[in-house]
ZAMARGU-4260 file (C-alpha; in steps of 0.2 Angstrom, whole numbers, plus 5000, padded with zeros to 4 digits):
<rodrens>
0) 4995/4909/4965 | 4976/4905/4975 | 4966/4920/4980 | 4964/4926/4996 | 4949/4917/5006
5) 4950/4930/5021 | 4946/4946/5022 | 4957/4963/5022 | 4955/4981/5018 | 4939/4980/5015
10) 4927/4971/5026 | 4921/4954/5018 | 4904/4958/5014 | 4904/4975/5003 | 4890/4968/4991
15) 4876/4952/4994 | 4885/4940/4998 | 4873/4933/5011 | 4855/4929/5007 | 4849/4939/5023
20) 4853/4957/5017 | 4841/4968/5019 | 4835/4977/5004 | 4838/4996/5003 | 4824/5006/5006
25) 4817/5015/4994 | 4824/5031/5002 | 4844/5026/5002 | 4840/5021/4983 | 4836/5037/4979
30) 4851/5046/4991 | 4864/5033/4980 | 4853/5036/4962 | 4854/5057/4965 | 4874/5056/4970
35) 4877/5044/4952 | 4866/5057/4943 | 4877/5072/4950 | 4893/5064/4946 | 4886/5060/4926
40) 4884/5081/4926 | 4899/5082/4935 | 4909/5073/4922 | 4904/5084/4908 | 4910/5099/4918
45) 4927/5089/4921 | 4931/5085/4904 | 4928/5103/4900 | 4941/5108/4911 | 4956/5113/4904
50) 4973/5107/4913 | 4978/5122/4920 | 4961/5123/4929 | 4962/5105/4935 | 4980/5113/4944
55) 4970/5127/4950 | 4958/5114/4957 | 4969/5103/4965 | 4978/5116/4974 | 4963/5121/4982
60) 4958/5101/4988 | 4977/5102/4994 | 4972/5117/5004 | 4957/5106/5010 | 4967/5093/5017
65) 4983/5103/5024 | 4968/5112/5034 | 4962/5095/5042 | 4978/5086/5043 | 4977/5088/5063
70) 4957/5084/5065 | 4962/5070/5053 | 4976/5063/5063 | 4967/5063/5079 | 4948/5056/5070
75) 4958/5040/5064 | 4972/5036/5079 | 4952/5038/5091 | 4945/5029/5080 | 4959/5014/5081
80) 4960/5016/5101 | 4974/5027/5102 | 4974/5039/5116 | 4981/5056/5115 | 4999/5050/5122
85) 5001/5034/5113 | 5018/5033/5106 | 5010/5025/5089 | 4998/5040/5085 | 5011/5046/5072
90) 5006/5032/5060 | 4990/5043/5057 | 4998/5056/5053 | 5008/5048/5041 | 4995/5035/5033
95) 4983/5048/5032 | 4986/5067/5027 | 5005/5066/5023 | 5003/5051/5010 | 4986/5061/5004
100) 4995/5078/5002 | 5013/5069/4993 | 5000/5062/4980 | 4993/5080/4977 | 5010/5088/4976
105) 5017/5074/4962 | 5000/5076/4953 | 5002/5097/4953 | 5018/5093/4946 | 5012/5083/4931
110) 4998/5090/4927 | 5008/5107/4926 | 5022/5100/4916 | 5008/5093/4902 | 4997/5108/4905
115) 5014/5120/4900 | 5020/5107/4884 | 5032/5098/4893 | 5033/5078/4896 | 5031/5072/4913
120) 5046/5062/4913 | 5056/5078/4907 | 5072/5078/4918 | 5070/5061/4926 | 5081/5051/4923
125) 5077/5036/4912 | 5087/5019/4908 | 5088/5001/4907 | 5084/4988/4920 | 5087/4970/4919
130) 5079/4958/4907 | 5075/4976/4894 | 5063/4984/4904 | 5064/5002/4905 | 5066/5010/4923
135) 5060/5027/4929 | 5072/5034/4943 | 5053/5041/4951 | 5059/5046/4968 | 5068/5056/4973
140) 5064/5070/4962 | 5064/5085/4975 | 5078/5094/4987 | 5069/5092/5001 | 5064/5073/4997
145) 5084/5070/4993 | 5089/5079/5014 | 5075/5070/5024 | 5073/5055/5016 | 5092/5052/5009
150) 5097/5036/5006 | 5079/5030/5000 | 5078/5028/4981 | 5064/5022/4969 | 5062/5015/4952
155) 5046/5011/4942 | 5049/4997/4928 | 5039/4995/4917 | 5033/4980/4907 | 5046/4971/4896
160) 5046/4979/4876 | 5041/4996/4884 | 5055/5007/4877 | 5060/5025/4886 | 5053/5035/4871
165) 5035/5024/4872 | 5036/5027/4891 | 5039/5046/4888 | 5025/5047/4875 | 5011/5040/4887
170) 5017/5048/4903 | 5000/5058/4906 | 4986/5043/4906 | 4970/5051/4902 | 4977/5069/4908
175) 4984/5069/4889 | 4967/5069/4883 | 4956/5077/4895 | 4941/5080/4886 | 4936/5061/4886
180) 4927/5057/4899 | 4928/5041/4906 | 4911/5043/4915 | 4906/5040/4934 | 4918/5027/4942
185) 4913/5017/4958 | 4926/5018/4972 | 4925/5004/4986 | 4934/5012/4999 | 4945/5002/5011
190) 4943/5001/5030 | 4962/5002/5036 | 4972/5017/5031 | 4963/5031/5031 | 4972/5040/5015
195) 4967/5023/5006 | 4952/5027/5000 | 4955/5047/4994 | 4971/5040/4984 | 4958/5030/4974
200) 4947/5043/4970 | 4961/5054/4965 | 4968/5040/4953 | 4949/5040/4946 | 4951/5057/4942
205) 4967/5059/4936 | 4971/5042/4926 | 4955/5039/4920 | 4943/5055/4919 | 4932/5047/4930
210) 4921/5058/4943 | 4921/5045/4958 | 4908/5039/4969 | 4917/5035/4986 | 4909/5023/4996
215) 4917/5022/5012 | 4921/5006/5022 | 4910/5006/5037 | 4926/5006/5048 | 4930/5024/5042
220) 4914/5033/5046 | 4918/5043/5058 | 4931/5049/5044 | 4917/5054/5033 | 4914/5072/5038
225) 4934/5077/5039 | 4933/5070/5019 | 4920/5079/5014 | 4928/5096/5022 | 4945/5092/5014
230) 4938/5087/4996 | 4924/5102/4996 | 4933/5109/4982 | 4929/5091/4974 | 4911/5090/4980
235) 4907/5105/4977 | 4908/5105/4958 | 4901/5088/4955 | 4917/5078/4955 | 4915/5066/4971
240) 4902/5060/4982 | 4905/5050/4997 | 4892/5040/5003 | 4891/5029/5019 | 4879/5012/5017
245) 4884/4992/5021 | 4881/4979/5010 | 4865/4982/5002 | 4870/4999/4996 | 4888/4990/4990
250) 4877/4976/4977 | 4865/4992/4973 | 4881/5004/4964 | 4891/4987/4959 | 4876/4985/4946
255) 4871/5002/4944 | 4869/5005/4923 | 4878/5023/4926 | 4893/5016/4933 | 4906/5013/4921
260) 4921/5005/4931 | 4922/4999/4949 | 4938/4998/4959 | 4940/4991/4975 | 4953/4991/4990
265) 4949/4975/5000 | 4948/4955/4998 | 4950/4942/4986 | 4932/4936/4993 | 4924/4953/4991
270) 4931/4954/4973 | 4924/4938/4969 | 4908/4942/4975 | 4905/4958/4967 | 4910/4949/4951
275) 4904/4931/4951 | 4891/4933/4964 | 4887/4927/4983 | 4898/4909/4986 | 4887/4905/5001
280) 4869/4902/5002 | 4856/4900/4990 | 4866/4907/4976 | 4882/4899/4978 | 4877/4885/4965
285) 4873/4900/4952 | 4889/4907/4955 | 4899/4890/4953 | 4888/4892/4936 | 4894/4909/4930
290) 4912/4905/4936 | 4912/4888/4926 | 4906/4899/4909 | 4914/4911/4911 | 4900/4924/4915
295) 4905/4938/4927 | 4889/4944/4936 | 4897/4962/4933 | 4896/4966/4917 | 4909/4983/4920
300) 4928/4984/4920 | 4933/4983/4940 | 4952/4984/4947 | 4958/4980/4963 | 4972/4979/4975
305) 4969/4964/4986 | 4983/4960/4997 | 4992/4944/5001 | 5006/4937/5013 | 5021/4946/5010
310) 5040/4940/5011 | 5054/4948/5022 | 5069/4938/5014 | 5084/4940/5026 | 5100/4936/5015
315) 5114/4932/5027 | 5129/4942/5030 | 5143/4949/5045 | 5129/4957/5053 | 5136/4968/5069
320) 5124/4967/5084 | 5119/4982/5081 | 5113/4977/5063 | 5103/4962/5072 | 5095/4974/5083
325) 5090/4991/5071 | 5084/4975/5058 | 5074/4965/5068 | 5066/4980/5074 | 5062/4981/5056
330) 5055/4967/5052 | 5042/4970/5068 | 5037/4987/5062 | 5034/4977/5045 | 5021/4965/5055
335) 5014/4979/5070 | 5013/4995/5062 | 4993/4998/5063 | 4994/4981/5072 | 4995/4971/5058
340) 4981/4977/5050 | 4989/4980/5032 | 4988/4972/5017 | 5008/4976/5015 | 5011/4970/5033
345) 5025/4957/5030 | 5020/4941/5038 | 5032/4928/5033 | 5053/4929/5037 | 5065/4918/5025
350) 5081/4916/5032 | 5095/4905/5030 | 5097/4889/5042 | 5115/4889/5038 | 5119/4908/5044
355) 5130/4907/5058 | 5121/4923/5068 | 5104/4913/5064 | 5101/4909/5083 | 5108/4927/5088
360) 5097/4936/5075 | 5081/4926/5080 | 5085/4931/5098 | 5084/4949/5093 | 5070/4946/5082
365) 5060/4940/5096 | 5065/4953/5107 | 5059/4968/5097 | 5043/4959/5094 | 5041/4958/5111
370) 5046/4974/5117 | 5035/4984/5104 | 5021/4996/5111 | 5005/4987/5114 | 4989/4992/5105
375) 4971/4987/5102 | 4968/4975/5089 | 4955/4985/5083 | 4949/4978/5063 | 4933/4969/5062
380) 4937/4950/5062 | 4955/4951/5068 | 4954/4943/5083 | 4945/4929/5073 | 4961/4927/5063
385) 4971/4927/5077 | 4962/4911/5086 | 4963/4903/5069 | 4983/4907/5069 | 4984/4901/5086
390) 4975/4883/5083 | 4985/4881/5066 | 5002/4884/5077 | 4998/4879/5096 | 5016/4880/5101
395) 5018/4900/5093 | 5025/4910/5106 | 5014/4921/5112 | 5020/4940/5115 | 5009/4950/5124
400) 4995/4955/5112 | 5005/4946/5097 | 5011/4929/5088 | 5025/4922/5084 | 5026/4907/5074
405) 5042/4900/5072 | 5041/4885/5058 | 5052/4868/5064 | 5055/4852/5056 | 5037/4846/5062
410) 5027/4862/5055 | 5018/4862/5041 | 5020/4880/5034 | 5005/4881/5022 | 4993/4889/5033
415) 5006/4904/5038 | 5009/4906/5019 | 4993/4907/5013 | 4984/4913/5025 | 4983/4933/5027
420) 4980/4933/5045 | 4979/4953/5044 | 4983/4951/5063 | 4998/4951/5074 | 5006/4937/5068
425) 5023/4934/5061 | 5030/4920/5056 | 5048/4912/5053 | 5054/4900/5040 | 5073/4893/5036
430) 5081/4887/5020 | 5096/4879/5019 | 5111/4888/5009 | 5119/4905/5008 | 5123/4918/4998
435) 5116/4917/4980 | 5110/4900/4982 | 5101/4905/4998 | 5093/4920/4989 | 5087/4912/4973
440) 5077/4899/4983 | 5072/4911/4993 | 5063/4920/4979 | 5057/4903/4973 | 5050/4901/4988
445) 5041/4918/4989 | 5036/4916/4972 | 5029/4899/4974 | 5026/4896/4990 | 5016/4912/4997
450) 5000/4918/4992 | 4999/4936/4982 | 5011/4947/4973 | 5008/4963/4980 | 5023/4966/4991
455) 5041/4958/4996 | 5055/4966/5007 | 5071/4962/5008 | 5086/4965/5018 | 5104/4963/5014
460) 5121/4970/5019 | 5133/4981/5008 | 5145/4970/5009 | 5135/4955/5003 | 5125/4963/4991
465) 5142/4969/4982 | 5150/4952/4982 | 5134/4944/4974 | 5136/4958/4959 | 5123/4954/4945
470) 5116/4939/4952 | 5105/4951/4967 | 5100/4960/4953 | 5095/4944/4943 | 5086/4938/4959
475) 5079/4954/4961 | 5069/4952/4941 | 5065/4937/4947 | 5054/4940/4964 | 5038/4942/4953
480) 5028/4957/4964 | 5022/4973/4962 | 5031/4983/4975 | 5049/4976/4982 | 5058/4985/4996
485) 5078/4982/4996 | 5084/4988/5014 | 5067/4996/5019 | 5048/4993/5019 | 5036/4992/5005
490) 5025/5004/5015 | 5039/5018/5011 | 5033/5014/4992 | 5015/5015/4997 | 5016/5031/5003
495) 5029/5040/4988 | 5015/5046/4976 | 5027/5045/4960 | 5031/5026/4964 | 5017/5014/4960
500) 5006/5003/4971 | 4995/4985/4966 | 5000/4968/4959 | 5013/4961/4950 | 5001/4959/4931
505) 4996/4941/4928 | 4979/4942/4939 | 4964/4938/4930 | 4945/4937/4937 | 4947/4921/4937
510) 4961/4921/4949 | 4963/4937/4954 | 4977/4932/4966 | 4981/4952/4973 | 4973/4960/4960
515) 4972/4970/4944 | 4982/4987/4940 | 4991/4999/4949 | 4986/5014/4957 | 4996/5030/4965
520) 5007/5034/4951 | 5008/5052/4951 | 5020/5051/4937 | 5004/5044/4925 | 5015/5030/4920
525) 5008/5017/4907 | 5010/4999/4907 | 5019/4999/4924 | 5027/4982/4930 | 5032/4987/4949
530) 5039/4997/4958 | 5057/4995/4966 | 5063/5005/4983 | 5079/5003/4989 | 5083/5009/5005
535) 5101/5012/5018 | 5106/4997/5028 | 5112/5007/5043 | 5103/5022/5050 | 5114/5036/5055
540) 5127/5036/5062 | 5132/5021/5057 | 5126/5025/5038 | 5141/5038/5037 | 5154/5031/5024
545) 5168/5027/5035 | 5158/5016/5045 | 5146/5009/5032 | 5156/4997/5022 | 5149/5005/5004
550) 5132/5006/5011 | 5120/5020/5007 | 5123/5037/5020 | 5104/5044/5026 | 5103/5057/5040
555) 5089/5046/5049 | 5095/5036/5065 | 5080/5029/5066 | 5062/5030/5053 | 5050/5040/5062
560) 5036/5025/5055 | 5048/5012/5067 | 5035/5005/5081 | 5052/5007/5091 | 5055/5025/5087
565) 5053/5035/5104 | 5049/5051/5094 | 5040/5042/5080 | 5024/5052/5086 | 5031/5070/5086
570) 5042/5067/5070 | 5028/5060/5059 | 5018/5076/5064 | 5032/5087/5060 | 5035/5081/5044
575) 5018/5081/5039 | 5015/5100/5045 | 5030/5103/5035 | 5023/5097/5020 | 5008/5105/5023
580) 5014/5121/5026 | 5032/5122/5024 | 5041/5134/5035 | 5060/5129/5041 | 5056/5134/5059
585) 5047/5118/5064 | 5055/5107/5052 | 5072/5110/5063 | 5060/5105/5077 | 5056/5091/5070
590) 5073/5083/5064 | 5080/5088/5081 | 5067/5076/5089 | 5071/5065/5075 | 5089/5063/5082
595) 5082/5057/5097 | 5073/5042/5090
</rodrens>
């Protein structure tokens, strides 16, 4: 697949991509160099810590994140133009401190097991997935998750050839040899979701034994004081430094001789600029020659998460009117959460032209997409990409502050399927067929026509899934994405720490696609291929066994992350507070609010 050419999570100019980029001042250079020296010293201290000491440290970090959670969520919401009464403020609780607290809990459990001489996978079911793969049943692992997130399960599939015994032997990654220092890593932080920079820092420390220099994206500048308070336990001993800066700072840091590794969450265009050099201006000819001769400008390893165009495959079945409405709201959420400024925002709905409920579903989708709460388009460059989509598809439906592109026989879907708009633009593409014929065609279409391999979503009712039998699992195996959500959204996989996040294997620095390697991965598994999330098709009370048609039971009437959840903000805040401090009273109040969603 081709690489993205539009900005995603990180502003496209994180390194010297334009001739007019001002040079660093001497004071700025000294500041950055001093931070790297501190981290080099901190790396020696980090490698001397025992696993038990690291667990104690992570618990202190957890305390810092818990103490700043409210300030974190409020600052993030304000920076995105969401006022105190906005119904979508809950997004900033779940995608910020909630995600980080969950990751810390997962890492603490893994390191505690290693410190006690046991395996991170002890007590966790490990079996075979299709194609002879090994599968780790990585979620849920705690009683509270089984209860609150009932109906959701998650699996990590490892690369073909990895056996259950080799999976167990490698689980723990660098924490199996904690005295081996990985040096200093550079994290070029994402600009759209506030947990991403912190999660990437934790992965540098724990998967690779690297201390981390976090260069914050300028869109996250208001969060820097919060980050510094939340992560003080890492900053004080020299395991983390947080710096601001623009393109010149990024260029200096990526080329610094004492940086051992670079990780970026952003766009393929930014990745290519870092690895090969500027694609425009005076240096463009040199960059082309480097690529042709395979002589990258960057002389150190790099990993990346770079987004893509995510499909939402709708498998036709016999749906009730309530099913149509609920799944339409589900799809609207996949596109409109964070105003579409997500690398995992669903962008292309793939449905059947032969489905006898196709017209009813399209009508439900238009209603759900139009009725979602309005919010600012806040990410830099997104208004221009909205205009690009409007120019590409002048007949698209304009529904408030968003576009719905319904491709017909006269439309060319190429732009929709190859441009990550990173804005509230949703498209619908129809393919012929029903049943297995349609599903196989939709999987092939997603693999071959849509840009990227980061995340794919699939909606299927229980009766249809049962009728397809083993053909359904074969189709999932053929879907080459790093995160797959069945009756869920891949964002759930993103915030589930024991699952993994990253592109499907196969990218290279020459053709990076959706990125290289994975993050999150709190079980610290090696040789990951993908994560597969499975959720309930119907919410409570329609998820009850006597009305669900064999589907999964869940206690959630509407997940709090749905943009249509009336109590989503309060429930998201309550879940985060419970994750931070525990307590039954607050949880019961939160569940009561969830039932009114």
